[in-house]
N, C-alpha and C positions, 0 to 999 in steps of 0.2 A: 251556153254562156258566151262562147266566142261569136255566135251568130248575133246575139244582142249587141255586143260591143262593136262589131263590124258593120252593123246596119247604118245606112246613111241617114243622118238627122241634121236638121238645120241648127247651126250654132246660135245660141241665144245669148250673145254677149251684150254688155252695156254699150252705150254709144261711144264712150271713150276707148274701149277695147275693140270695138267693131269697125271703127274707122271714121265715124261721123264726128270729126273733131270740132265742128262749128255748132253743134247742138247745145242747148241750154244745160243738159245733163253733163256734158263734157266740160263746159265752162265752170259749172258749179263744182265739179270734182277737182278741177285744176285750182280753183280758189281755195278749196278745203286743204289741198296738199300744200299750197303756198302758205296758208295761215298756220298750219301745223309746223312747217319748216321755220317760219318766223318765230313761233313760240320756242322751239328748240334753240334757235339762235339767241333769243333773249335770255333764256335760262343759262346757256353756256357762257355768254358774255358776262352775266352777273356772277357766276362762279369764278370766272377768270379775273374779274375786277376785284373780287374779294381776296383772291390769292395775292394779287399785286398789293392790295392794301396791307395784308399781313406781312408781306416781305418788306415793304417800306417801313412799317411800324417796328419790325424787328431790327432793321438796320438803324433806325433812329434811336432805339433803346440801347443798342450796342454802342453807338457813338457817344451817347450821353453817359453811359457807364464808364467808358474809356476816359472821357474827359473828367469825370468825377474822380476816378482813380488817379489820374495824373495830377489833379489839383490837390489831393490829399497827401501826396508824397509817397515815396516807396515804403512798402511794408505796412501801410495802414489800410484797413478795410473800409469800405463805404457802408454807412448804415442802411439797413433795409427797412421798408415800411413796417415790417412786423416787429422790429426791435423797439 
């Protein structure tokens, strides 16, 4: 077993790993990597913008409820849509 592992063999790597960085295969692999990276960026920015939307909407709702509570006077509750 050790003899088979230590026997010299030619490394059959792809052109991107083997060092031919100007070949068509390496350019295609780099394009694929960058397109997948762009897709991850789009998804993450979409999730982040949705979280910003929720935070702004929550702050706006809290301001509106505080304004309604101060307009009704102390001790009075604001009506909810379900009442």
